[in-house]
Steps between C-alpha positions, in 0.01 A plus 500: 500500500624313806753632753824337391737673747476649844551855375297470178209738445478462125656286231578551137358235274791486261385221269202269454603135453151388396247636251124518498348159430789300646408221740678541836547283805556603860869586535553590131701820449270766358735802503825646623469755782778744589481605866710735705741208561504261209317365197260220600242272339126561531338156518144397429291443810258259329437285191309637203521702179662844491205713393624858542823696552412812698834676477766521228870428527698764689214606730551593865228324695415563867467201730152346483407633155376237253725437203324214322186284498510119497172321432345218305570666165145621435585864546818530297579855397767520231714794421753714679481562870364839598704753690446478878314821558196561713187488275331785690791732438521407135126557447510836677776616272324381192175676593660833590340773282720681256398837650677406819837497325727796568501776241876497464716200425721368780844376397533243780248252633313611812611354835291217633291595805619359830158362580485291181631179660385297202767676289780451750662169592506404870877494510518843338270642770709336778824633351351843463390506864843388618675782308234771538427519129179668377347260255302788353828628353605164354423410137433130449678299231293183536193394301241778482736728698522265797765612754752224567772471761755593237316830445513576872868405522570738207319774691704423809823525300387828345411643843839402637681652203306825521701789654380607844540825686859579587548618859724800557823372657601652833859507391675474162525154358684355207282476191367153429440412136143392430446143392448508126238285341635216286493614138254316284689558176751288312694257713227456758286189515178490703445152649149432635503396865358154578240446770759313706744790473228745604406292801865457595554877477194573711591246771863609519385858526279399791798338671673837511257604772616207720771589757767238444860420584768268365724235654788325314676176583799326335459127464771240452339276238778249459311223679175604332649463150644160591170390655311602186735286290431199727128553486497529118707186469244308710206649302653448154302184432175689567593776256476761775765770542519721809618857457656725762177700497305188590731457800427857599123443470519197726740667744289813531189286561673308779621819673164671456349215697727598791435876451123537450525873546677526164232294328258784548341805340363839598123503553439873563395475864663159563796284404400179325702187570444231236474129583604394148846573368465588133823614337479718189775469238558805278500403127597737222280473191478693173194683634649584841563350844275230635515335843351147491467333841634171637218427744581322829873500416588386853307177441657414164819312418783654302412285200138613510600865534747466208238345270240759603722805446595380151129458410405836658774678304383335179138604560608850592686542170216355294219687672349187648500580872168459681360676806614229742857532372515879525333575834555434868871572521639579847870551416690560174846417368659697211821352363717687252811289564473339159564844347822545696349765731700503824242675717170689467193600699160378396183705525238368744216295349195636693346388725788264591728614785834401341674409175845342463740613224765242410819592317762297313749273668866600455830361625660716763820446700465377858729359767418147621727343767769751416484422131382741230223336299237597245143486631178549296280760666189697411311792642130494576302806602170495687255787437262534795174679570583689820128521593502121543849421613769665712870477422580236761227265382598529134871464591432175692323359197786591265758364745324164523455490123873555452585223746263257328642570155853441637384165648283382210432144631255659740298639211351158430436410865 
């Protein structure tokens, strides 16, 4: 199991694409792997015959664990793939004497010991440490009782929902109704949470610990809309169409070049300024929000950015994004203008220092040379990590971005 994303500690082998005895060549797709970010292909590293499948479909596999054997075909083992459990543990359980069993029956399975790392996935241990969860009290739902991340997250949710001690108020307070659990009866549908949704929830929860502030600017996009029409007319023969969001990607990249302090992230005991300007574009998918990255956006033309964002959005919605397309972002744009949203604030995408939320353009009355006219304007809001940036620095960035969008010819210079 290779590392397929920068945050990956394990992957779920969702489906084998080859069977035992099949000839394979280097680069052939052997299986589909679902990581914490997307579904990706597991490719063969060499030519040969697929001799053994070491794990079945639906198995969570830690990075570095073998999942198959490719050889010359002389050691083919037919049949179903075994469950990925540690042989020593399985043998120990099989050889346990009957006399050691408890005299009374136990209605629930015994908790898995904390020390039994072979029965706990690496990501489950990491998540448990981060949330102070005792793995000895968690019952595993994986093969042979293996504790998975989902089991730990369920334990976290249960711990948060459990009532705690109520302090005696120093003065009378109005009664607050307790939050009632969602009924599980008729009319309620339980929808399993995808890995992407779980990762999104975890990362957005982490962002709550970041001290941040918001800045909003109103942009006159009349010239920008006209400029886009001119660009699309010139690119029509190439089959390329530039969106307003593409113009924002390019404009942000240009202004980030002038404001390197915004193209930064928090490093704990240092602030990291990034040489490359990689702009993430938030994409809504059926499984949740993904942020593919337009790398080196300041060095790419509008036409290149437009073609790349279309392809990234397609890959995001079909689960085809790779590691290179999902990592390395230094700034993010979230645009809900196409839904008619006037203004919103976006949640920071750690470890990036800022994210821009773009609303819908709307005609508003304005006075030009003493004449009342209708002007298309939109609001954009910058969410900023206050550990990395102060108000004046972020305001200067947003001011320059506004000016550039209102003079769009400079975007392509």
